[in-house]
BAMAR-90547 format. One record per residue (C-alpha): x, y, z; residue number from 1. Coordinates in nm, 4 decimals, always signed. Each point is the difference from the previous one (the first is absolute). Example, Ala and Ser with C-alpha at 12.3 -4.5 7.8 and 13.67 -1.06 7.14 Angstrom:
{{+1.2300 -0.4500 +0.7800} 1}
{{+0.1370 +0.3440 -0.0660} 2}
END
This chain:
{{+8.7825 +5.3774 +1.3211} 1}
{{+0.1353 -0.0846 +0.3437} 2}
{{-0.0280 +0.2758 +0.2586} 3}
{{+0.3639 +0.1038 +0.0451} 4}
{{-0.0646 +0.1386 +0.3467} 5}
{{-0.1293 -0.2033 +0.2969} 6}
{{-0.3756 -0.0194 +0.0490} 7}
{{-0.0836 +0.3107 +0.2008} 8}
{{-0.3710 -0.0699 -0.0172} 9}
{{-0.0026 -0.2732 +0.2625} 10}
{{-0.2358 +0.0111 +0.2967} 11}
{{+0.2449 +0.1807 +0.2283} 12}
{{+0.0618 +0.2775 -0.2558} 13}
{{-0.3697 +0.0482 -0.0680} 14}
{{-0.0851 +0.0139 +0.3703} 15}
{{+0.2773 +0.2537 +0.0597} 16}
{{-0.1194 +0.2075 -0.2957} 17}
{{-0.3558 -0.0030 +0.1312} 18}
{{+0.1244 +0.1007 +0.3446} 19}
{{+0.1567 +0.3100 -0.1536} 20}
{{-0.3234 +0.0817 -0.1845} 21}
{{-0.2033 -0.0369 +0.3174} 22}
{{+0.2377 +0.2249 +0.1919} 23}
{{-0.0416 +0.2609 -0.2753} 24}
{{-0.3783 -0.0265 +0.0206} 25}
{{+0.0093 +0.0226 +0.3790} 26}
{{+0.1964 +0.3237 -0.0215} 27}
{{-0.2567 +0.1389 -0.2412} 28}
{{-0.3108 -0.1113 +0.1884} 29}
{{+0.0841 +0.0589 +0.3662} 30}
{{-0.0941 +0.3480 +0.1280} 31}
{{+0.3057 +0.2257 +0.0318} 32}
{{-0.0928 +0.0986 +0.3546} 33}
{{+0.0545 -0.3587 +0.1166} 34}
{{+0.3510 -0.0203 -0.1465} 35}
{{+0.3300 +0.1481 +0.1134} 36}
{{+0.1173 +0.2873 -0.2206} 37}
{{+0.3775 +0.0148 -0.0622} 38}
{{+0.0019 +0.3195 -0.2090} 39}
{{-0.2169 +0.2481 -0.1883} 40}
{{+0.0948 +0.1370 -0.3417} 41}
{{-0.2209 +0.2913 -0.1038} 42}
{{-0.3363 -0.1233 +0.1233} 43}
{{+0.0664 -0.3724 -0.0570} 44}
{{+0.0950 -0.2297 +0.2903} 45}
{{+0.2584 -0.2787 -0.0238} 46}
{{-0.1126 -0.2862 +0.2214} 47}
{{+0.2101 -0.2441 +0.2002} 48}
{{-0.1658 -0.2923 -0.1794} 49}
{{+0.0878 +0.1529 -0.3389} 50}
{{+0.3688 +0.0268 +0.0904} 51}
{{+0.0097 -0.3491 +0.1536} 52}
{{-0.1607 -0.1433 -0.3123} 53}
{{+0.2662 +0.1667 -0.2168} 54}
{{+0.2771 -0.1468 +0.2171} 55}
{{-0.1591 -0.3463 -0.0190} 56}
{{-0.0265 +0.0222 -0.3799} 57}
{{+0.3724 +0.0764 -0.0157} 58}
{{+0.1359 -0.2235 +0.2761} 59}
{{-0.2536 -0.2842 +0.0057} 60}
{{-0.0749 +0.0583 +0.3697} 61}
{{+0.0406 +0.2586 +0.2732} 62}
{{+0.3307 -0.0300 +0.1908} 63}
{{-0.0260 -0.1222 +0.3590} 64}
{{+0.2942 +0.2137 +0.1165} 65}
{{-0.1325 +0.3389 +0.1179} 66}
{{+0.3040 +0.1904 -0.1254} 67}
{{-0.0202 -0.1500 -0.3473} 68}
{{-0.3772 +0.0552 -0.0047} 69}
{{+0.0450 +0.3712 +0.0785} 70}
{{+0.2680 +0.0427 -0.2689} 71}
{{-0.2053 -0.1677 -0.2730} 72}
{{-0.3214 +0.1766 +0.0987} 73}
{{+0.1631 +0.3459 -0.0044} 74}
{{+0.1691 -0.0653 -0.3342} 75}
{{-0.3257 -0.1203 -0.1517} 76}
{{-0.1920 +0.2934 +0.1489} 77}
{{+0.2436 +0.2429 -0.1667} 78}
{{-0.0513 -0.1805 -0.3320} 79}
{{-0.3796 +0.0232 +0.0314} 80}
{{+0.0237 +0.3711 +0.0846} 81}
{{+0.2093 +0.0538 -0.3139} 82}
{{-0.2576 -0.1914 -0.2050} 83}
{{-0.2816 +0.2205 +0.1282} 84}
{{+0.2036 +0.3146 -0.0672} 85}
{{+0.0591 -0.1155 -0.3573} 86}
{{-0.3719 -0.0528 -0.0492} 87}
{{-0.0748 +0.3429 +0.1464} 88}
{{+0.2498 +0.1552 -0.2431} 89}
{{-0.1603 -0.1862 -0.2914} 90}
{{-0.3458 +0.1244 +0.0975} 91}
{{+0.1295 +0.3567 +0.0110} 92}
{{+0.1409 -0.0440 -0.3517} 93}
{{-0.3335 -0.1470 -0.1251} 94}
{{+0.1687 -0.3287 -0.0917} 95}
{{-0.2611 -0.2364 +0.1490} 96}
{{-0.0677 -0.2784 -0.2520} 97}
{{-0.3423 -0.0017 -0.1654} 98}
{{-0.2565 -0.2813 +0.0210} 99}
{{+0.0718 -0.1387 -0.3480} 100}
{{+0.3712 -0.0480 +0.0735} 101}
{{-0.0772 -0.1362 +0.3467} 102}
{{-0.2550 -0.2511 -0.1330} 103}
{{+0.2442 -0.1408 -0.2535} 104}
{{+0.2814 -0.0313 +0.2547} 105}
{{-0.2313 -0.1517 +0.2601} 106}
{{-0.1399 -0.2615 -0.2397} 107}
{{+0.3520 -0.1125 -0.0920} 108}
{{+0.1031 -0.0353 +0.3637} 109}
{{-0.3250 -0.1689 +0.1002} 110}
{{+0.0407 -0.2649 -0.2688} 111}
{{+0.3576 -0.0602 +0.1124} 112}
{{-0.1056 -0.0329 +0.3644} 113}
{{-0.2762 -0.2506 -0.0854} 114}
{{+0.2656 -0.2321 -0.1406} 115}
{{+0.1089 -0.0624 +0.3600} 116}
{{-0.3180 -0.2024 +0.0578} 117}
{{-0.1472 -0.2960 -0.1803} 118}
{{-0.3206 +0.1959 -0.0603} 119}
{{-0.1379 +0.3415 +0.0913} 120}
{{-0.2679 -0.1845 +0.1960} 121}
{{+0.2661 -0.1268 +0.2432} 122}
{{+0.1198 +0.3555 +0.0492} 123}
{{-0.3562 +0.1198 +0.0651} 124}
{{-0.0573 -0.2819 +0.2498} 125}
{{+0.3227 +0.0761 +0.1865} 126}
{{-0.0861 +0.3678 +0.0387} 127}
{{-0.3603 -0.0847 +0.0847} 128}
{{+0.1100 -0.2205 +0.2893} 129}
{{+0.1609 +0.3105 +0.1508} 130}
{{-0.3090 +0.2132 -0.0587} 131}
{{+0.1191 +0.1909 -0.3082} 132}
{{-0.1372 +0.0248 -0.3527} 133}
{{+0.1910 +0.0172 -0.3270} 134}
{{-0.1709 +0.3300 -0.1071} 135}
{{+0.1084 +0.1699 +0.3233} 136}
{{+0.3506 -0.1399 -0.0337} 137}
{{+0.0174 +0.1192 -0.3611} 138}
{{-0.1191 +0.3472 +0.0998} 139}
{{+0.2700 +0.0389 +0.2624} 140}
{{+0.2674 -0.1404 -0.2278} 141}
{{-0.0967 +0.2495 -0.2704} 142}
{{+0.0588 +0.2803 +0.2476} 143}
{{+0.3476 -0.1292 +0.0796} 144}
{{+0.0834 -0.0626 -0.3647} 145}
{{-0.1061 +0.3530 -0.0982} 146}
{{+0.2341 +0.1367 +0.2650} 147}
{{+0.2896 -0.2178 -0.1198} 148}
{{-0.0478 +0.0879 -0.3679} 149}
{{-0.0367 +0.3693 +0.0832} 150}
{{+0.3258 +0.0009 +0.1974} 151}
{{+0.1713 -0.1829 -0.2862} 152}
{{-0.1248 +0.2644 -0.2449} 153}
{{+0.1228 +0.2797 +0.2271} 154}
{{+0.3494 -0.1500 +0.0307} 155}
{{+0.0183 -0.0407 -0.3781} 156}
{{-0.0975 +0.3637 -0.0473} 157}
{{+0.2534 +0.1062 +0.2611} 158}
{{+0.3059 -0.1864 -0.1203} 159}
{{-0.0763 -0.0606 -0.3686} 160}
{{+0.2736 -0.2014 -0.1644} 161}
{{+0.2962 +0.0018 +0.2378} 162}
{{+0.3358 -0.0675 -0.1601} 163}
{{+0.3180 -0.0325 +0.2036} 164}
{{+0.3484 +0.0904 -0.1164} 165}
{{+0.3005 -0.2364 +0.0198} 166}
{{+0.1430 +0.2212 +0.2771} 167}
{{-0.3232 -0.0317 +0.2015} 168}
{{+0.0081 -0.3785 -0.0412} 169}
{{+0.3650 -0.0164 +0.1094} 170}
{{-0.0677 +0.2171 +0.3061} 171}
{{-0.3080 -0.2074 +0.0860} 172}
{{+0.2007 -0.3229 -0.0202} 173}
{{+0.2846 +0.1321 +0.2175} 174}
{{-0.2428 +0.1191 +0.2669} 175}
{{-0.2322 -0.3015 +0.0097} 176}
{{+0.2037 -0.2960 -0.1264} 177}
{{+0.0179 -0.1613 +0.3446} 178}
{{-0.3799 +0.0109 +0.0415} 179}
{{-0.1086 -0.0915 -0.3536} 180}
{{-0.2051 -0.3197 -0.0185} 181}
{{+0.1904 -0.3064 -0.1166} 182}
{{-0.1115 -0.1195 -0.3415} 183}
{{-0.1634 -0.3448 +0.0190} 184}
{{+0.0975 -0.3022 -0.2060} 185}
{{-0.1961 +0.0273 -0.3249} 186}
{{-0.0735 -0.2289 -0.2915} 187}
{{-0.1422 +0.0654 -0.3435} 188}
{{-0.2009 -0.2893 -0.1399} 189}
{{-0.1428 -0.1158 -0.3292} 190}
{{-0.2571 -0.2776 -0.0148} 191}
{{-0.1485 -0.2584 -0.2305} 192}
{{-0.3534 -0.0950 +0.1049} 193}
{{-0.1202 -0.3358 -0.1269} 194}
{{-0.3662 -0.0935 +0.0258} 195}
{{-0.1740 -0.3216 -0.1046} 196}
{{-0.3103 -0.0118 -0.2101} 197}
{{-0.2512 +0.0738 +0.2772} 198}
{{-0.2676 -0.2283 -0.1406} 199}
{{+0.2445 -0.2897 -0.0304} 200}
{{+0.1799 +0.0616 +0.3319} 201}
{{-0.3260 +0.0117 +0.1934} 202}
{{-0.1666 -0.2910 -0.1758} 203}
{{-0.0349 -0.2099 +0.3156} 204}
{{-0.1245 +0.2927 +0.2089} 205}
{{-0.2438 +0.0998 -0.2721} 206}
{{-0.1516 -0.3484 +0.0013} 207}
{{-0.0609 +0.0268 +0.3762} 208}
{{-0.1389 +0.3540 -0.0355} 209}
{{-0.2401 -0.1077 -0.2736} 210}
{{-0.1342 -0.2758 +0.2242} 211}
{{-0.0526 +0.2557 +0.2777} 212}
{{-0.1683 +0.2499 -0.2337} 213}
{{-0.2395 -0.2669 -0.1316} 214}
{{-0.1519 -0.0288 +0.3470} 215}
{{-0.0524 +0.3744 +0.0612} 216}
{{-0.3079 +0.2166 -0.0520} 217}
{{-0.1509 +0.3267 +0.1269} 218}
{{-0.1008 -0.1636 +0.3308} 219}
{{+0.3485 -0.1314 +0.0774} 220}
{{+0.1759 +0.1213 +0.3147} 221}
{{+0.3528 +0.0587 -0.1356} 222}
{{+0.1570 -0.0155 +0.3453} 223}
{{-0.1485 -0.3399 +0.0832} 224}
{{+0.0846 -0.1294 -0.3468} 225}
{{+0.3545 +0.1337 +0.0355} 226}
{{+0.0424 -0.1908 +0.3258} 227}
{{-0.1074 -0.3181 -0.1759} 228}
{{+0.2423 +0.0536 -0.2901} 229}
{{+0.2828 +0.0692 +0.2459} 230}
{{-0.0756 -0.3175 +0.1956} 231}
{{-0.0157 -0.2135 -0.3152} 232}
{{+0.3281 +0.1407 -0.1427} 233}
{{+0.2429 +0.0339 +0.2947} 234}
{{+0.3029 +0.0154 -0.2340} 235}
{{-0.1242 +0.3190 -0.1697} 236}
{{-0.0300 +0.3627 +0.1139} 237}
{{-0.3712 +0.0797 +0.0215} 238}
{{-0.1242 +0.3435 +0.1064} 239}
{{-0.3632 +0.1110 +0.0119} 240}
{{-0.2435 +0.2500 +0.1424} 241}
{{-0.0659 +0.3713 -0.0498} 242}
{{+0.2361 +0.1364 -0.2655} 243}
{{-0.1207 +0.3575 +0.0473} 244}
{{-0.1532 +0.2784 -0.2096} 245}
{{+0.1674 +0.1278 -0.3138} 246}
{{-0.0249 +0.2603 -0.2723} 247}
{{+0.0641 -0.0846 -0.3660} 248}
{{+0.3723 -0.0428 -0.0566} 249}
{{+0.0886 -0.0934 +0.3589} 250}
{{+0.0350 -0.3734 -0.0654} 251}
{{+0.2286 -0.2032 -0.2231} 252}
{{-0.1280 +0.0514 -0.3582} 253}
{{-0.1196 -0.3597 -0.0327} 254}
{{-0.2076 +0.0295 +0.3192} 255}
{{-0.1083 +0.3584 -0.0652} 256}
{{-0.1815 -0.0725 -0.3254} 257}
{{-0.1777 -0.3027 +0.1486} 258}
{{-0.1024 +0.1823 +0.3190} 259}
{{-0.1515 +0.2939 -0.1891} 260}
{{-0.2223 -0.2315 -0.2023} 261}
{{-0.1394 -0.1934 +0.2970} 262}
{{-0.3485 +0.0757 +0.1289} 263}
{{-0.0819 -0.0172 +0.3715} 264}
{{+0.0051 -0.3663 +0.1032} 265}
{{+0.1895 -0.1134 -0.3117} 266}
{{+0.2940 -0.2381 +0.0467} 267}
{{+0.2804 +0.0032 -0.2563} 268}
{{+0.1757 -0.2875 -0.1679} 269}
{{+0.3652 -0.0432 +0.1076} 270}
{{+0.2209 +0.2994 -0.0907} 271}
{{+0.3789 -0.0365 -0.0300} 272}
{{+0.2344 +0.2727 +0.1291} 273}
{{+0.3612 -0.0034 +0.1256} 274}
{{-0.1426 -0.0412 +0.3514} 275}
{{-0.1775 -0.3256 -0.0764} 276}
{{-0.3427 -0.1070 -0.1226} 277}
{{-0.2956 +0.2013 +0.1262} 278}
{{-0.3720 -0.0618 +0.0212} 279}
{{-0.1826 +0.3211 +0.0879} 280}
{{-0.3570 +0.0828 +0.0977} 281}
{{-0.1469 +0.3496 -0.0155} 282}
{{-0.1923 +0.0807 +0.3168} 283}
{{-0.0822 +0.3716 -0.0367} 284}
{{-0.0799 +0.2265 -0.2939} 285}
{{+0.0838 +0.3370 +0.1556} 286}
{{+0.3702 -0.0734 -0.0329} 287}
{{+0.1618 -0.3090 -0.1488} 288}
{{-0.0184 -0.1963 +0.3263} 289}
{{+0.1337 -0.3517 -0.0256} 290}
{{+0.0329 -0.3263 +0.1895} 291}
{{+0.2545 -0.2473 -0.1301} 292}
{{+0.1691 -0.3371 +0.0085} 293}
{{+0.3615 +0.0092 -0.1217} 294}
{{+0.2025 -0.3146 -0.0609} 295}
{{+0.3772 +0.0106 -0.0447} 296}
{{+0.3002 -0.2211 +0.0577} 297}
{{+0.1766 -0.2589 -0.2096} 298}
{{-0.1138 -0.3475 -0.0934} 299}
{{+0.3106 -0.2150 -0.0341} 300}
{{+0.0983 -0.0423 -0.3620} 301}
{{-0.2016 +0.2954 -0.1352} 302}
{{+0.3034 +0.2297 -0.0397} 303}
{{+0.2775 -0.2525 -0.0506} 304}
{{+0.0439 +0.0827 -0.3689} 305}
{{+0.0140 +0.3719 +0.0767} 306}
{{+0.2628 -0.0541 +0.2692} 307}
{{+0.2153 -0.2027 -0.2365} 308}
{{-0.0286 +0.2709 -0.2654} 309}
{{+0.1054 +0.2662 +0.2555} 310}
{{+0.3018 -0.2038 +0.1098} 311}
{{+0.0971 -0.0441 -0.3661} 312}
{{-0.0114 +0.3760 -0.0623} 313}
{{+0.2116 +0.0604 +0.3113} 314}
{{+0.2666 -0.2493 -0.1127} 315}
{{+0.0174 +0.1674 -0.3417} 316}
{{+0.0389 +0.3390 +0.1715} 317}
{{+0.2893 -0.1298 +0.2126} 318}
{{+0.1679 -0.1223 -0.3192} 319}
{{-0.0670 +0.3298 -0.1819} 320}
{{-0.0290 +0.2743 +0.2675} 321}
{{+0.0491 +0.2801 -0.2541} 322}
{{-0.3279 -0.1028 -0.1639} 323}
{{-0.2169 +0.0973 +0.3000} 324}
{{-0.1596 +0.2934 -0.1842} 325}
{{-0.0795 -0.2217 -0.2973} 326}
{{-0.1666 -0.2545 +0.2316} 327}
{{-0.2098 +0.2821 +0.1496} 328}
{{-0.1309 +0.0855 -0.3454} 329}
{{-0.0667 -0.3657 -0.0821} 330}
{{-0.1541 -0.1328 +0.3194} 331}
{{-0.0730 +0.2620 +0.2682} 332}
{{-0.3576 +0.0909 +0.0908} 333}
{{+0.0971 +0.2738 +0.2431} 334}
{{-0.2345 +0.2949 -0.0656} 335}
{{+0.1340 +0.2686 +0.2336} 336}
{{+0.2987 +0.0862 -0.2204} 337}
{{+0.0784 -0.0283 -0.3675} 338}
{{+0.3540 -0.1323 +0.0331} 339}
{{-0.0152 -0.1954 +0.3277} 340}
{{+0.2016 +0.2627 +0.1912} 341}
{{-0.1454 +0.0295 +0.3511} 342}
{{+0.2349 +0.2735 +0.1235} 343}
{{+0.1888 +0.0267 +0.3298} 344}
{{-0.0874 -0.1636 +0.3326} 345}
{{+0.1416 +0.0167 +0.3518} 346}
{{+0.1159 -0.3556 +0.0656} 347}
{{-0.0712 -0.0051 +0.3743} 348}
{{-0.3659 +0.0878 -0.0620} 349}
{{-0.0610 -0.2618 -0.2686} 350}
{{-0.1822 -0.3305 +0.0249} 351}
{{+0.2302 -0.2296 +0.2034} 352}
{{-0.0053 -0.2793 -0.2581} 353}
{{+0.1119 +0.2343 -0.2756} 354}
{{+0.2537 +0.1951 +0.2068} 355}
{{+0.1491 -0.3327 +0.1118} 356}
{{+0.0565 -0.0972 -0.3627} 357}
{{+0.1750 +0.3340 -0.0661} 358}
{{+0.2558 -0.0315 +0.2847} 359}
{{+0.3375 -0.1042 -0.1285} 360}
{{-0.0946 +0.0597 -0.3640} 361}
{{+0.1471 +0.2423 -0.2535} 362}
{{-0.1259 +0.2326 -0.2705} 363}
{{-0.1222 -0.1942 -0.2997} 364}
{{-0.0912 -0.3111 +0.1994} 365}
{{-0.3313 -0.1694 -0.0754} 366}
{{-0.1891 -0.1276 +0.3035} 367}
{{-0.1653 -0.3409 +0.0191} 368}
{{-0.3727 +0.0016 -0.0822} 369}
{{-0.2428 +0.0935 +0.2747} 370}
{{-0.3204 -0.2012 -0.0360} 371}
{{-0.3238 +0.1713 +0.0919} 372}
{{-0.3488 -0.1501 -0.0135} 373}
{{-0.0722 +0.1090 -0.3569} 374}
{{+0.3331 +0.1256 -0.1334} 375}
{{+0.3785 -0.0287 +0.0088} 376}
{{+0.2341 +0.2988 +0.0427} 377}
{{+0.3611 -0.0059 -0.1222} 378}
{{+0.2019 +0.3028 +0.1158} 379}
{{+0.3277 +0.1409 -0.1323} 380}
{{+0.2239 +0.2289 +0.2071} 381}
{{+0.0609 +0.3011 -0.2221} 382}
{{+0.1863 +0.2102 +0.2579} 383}
{{+0.1177 -0.0626 +0.3569} 384}
{{+0.1080 +0.2735 +0.2415} 385}
{{+0.1477 -0.0687 +0.3438} 386}
{{-0.0972 +0.1767 +0.3200} 387}
{{+0.2289 +0.2891 +0.0903} 388}
{{+0.0451 +0.3736 +0.0641} 389}
{{-0.1168 +0.2648 -0.2444} 390}
{{+0.3016 +0.1605 -0.1712} 391}
{{+0.0370 +0.2587 -0.2803} 392}
{{+0.2041 -0.2473 -0.2035} 393}
{{-0.2634 -0.2751 -0.0102} 394}
{{-0.3302 +0.1721 +0.0816} 395}
{{+0.0149 +0.3551 -0.1338} 396}
{{-0.3608 +0.0041 -0.1226} 397}
{{-0.1250 -0.1216 +0.3390} 398}
{{+0.2146 +0.2610 +0.1745} 399}
{{-0.1300 +0.2703 -0.2344} 400}
{{-0.3601 -0.0907 +0.0865} 401}
{{+0.0743 -0.0022 +0.3741} 402}
{{+0.1617 +0.3426 -0.0315} 403}
{{-0.3004 +0.1268 -0.1987} 404}
{{-0.2427 -0.1237 +0.2678} 405}
{{+0.2150 +0.1697 +0.2643} 406}
{{-0.0134 +0.3275 -0.1936} 407}
{{-0.3791 -0.0281 -0.0266} 408}
{{-0.0249 -0.0558 +0.3758} 409}
{{+0.2118 +0.3136 +0.0565} 410}
{{-0.2354 +0.2079 -0.2164} 411}
{{-0.3109 -0.1404 +0.1709} 412}
{{+0.1501 +0.0482 +0.3474} 413}
{{+0.0788 +0.3645 -0.0721} 414}
{{-0.3577 +0.0569 -0.1126} 415}
{{-0.1364 -0.1790 +0.3073} 416}
{{+0.2078 +0.2247 +0.2248} 417}
{{-0.1717 +0.3013 -0.1583} 418}
{{-0.3472 -0.1536 +0.0380} 419}
{{+0.0651 -0.0725 +0.3689} 420}
{{+0.0204 +0.3753 +0.0606} 421}
{{-0.3488 +0.0462 -0.1443} 422}
{{-0.1989 -0.2984 +0.1335} 423}
{{-0.1039 -0.0558 +0.3625} 424}
{{+0.1755 -0.3075 +0.1441} 425}
{{-0.0613 -0.1211 +0.3564} 426}
{{+0.2062 -0.3075 +0.1035} 427}
{{-0.1453 -0.1444 +0.3213} 428}
{{+0.2778 -0.2381 +0.1018} 429}
{{+0.3319 +0.0572 +0.1694} 430}
{{+0.3045 +0.0188 -0.2278} 431}
END
């Protein structure tokens, strides 16, 4: 299905993300004596670089104005001090998470982070160019994750389930209504995902891929061959080279089963996935290390019948909009939900093509098909909510949650004030 949000994995985003990782690693690896210390909590220093990194993660960059820089740095320093005090309190209460819980949480987050890169090999290469290794990075990240999970456990033990009364909510709203965040314009969407028969839709590409595969063997240089295929087929998208190293289950199922059965030097026959047609060669047995040639794109005429079918379904939906759910059951191949309901999205943060189609529309409207390379998405606006202030009349549940979070912060702040009397704190900057 189409990515509803803009592509945040472009080169600029990845480079910025890596910059943040490298700053983190620099803080960890540089001797403390060579860095400026802003504060000490207990026996643990808080470094200038650590605070600047936190400001950059929040703001995107450090402010050039000295006054604004000082304000943001002091605010962030206070937040970091509070975080360290929370961890100290958790340690005293023996609430540090154990290795089993940490390992499970870390594995989940690591897998999610890897999705930001085409392959883990690219991530390794990027860190390696800066002189860092993945094992060292993982080790340091585990330390930080243990601290975060431990603080989370402590807060949960401290506040438990916090319920707020209607009077508390009313008082909270009266006091903070002028500073409450404005609710964004939101949309709730349902979708029908139409996909062609992959074998039929890629018939022309498969013919080209078979011709390529016929000329490959264990001695073939996949990069040089990929360059040749790209030159001979300028109207197609051809990618090639080192695909990376993988564990079983990392790849698309069609590729995964083929890759696991290859011996070192073996070259596969063409494999079809939503990303195109792949020819893979196993180059290492320690991990599943692969080189590849991937061919994608559209040969004119290959998908014409599918496009006409999609347009026909859309016209029938416009004539019978109340039958959208029935059409989902009949035609949709969307696998993320059972009923096609995608939930709520902030319109300003959505993919521009899709958000542009939503502007000026009403609840119940069915949007014109959006054609992707190997599928068509037809969206229906289930609910539409305009941008505006949070009020008890229209947003009571949201207001209740904001009031509950405020009550939690009051409880945590009171506990922090008590801890401050017991823990050594030395702030080495002027107020």
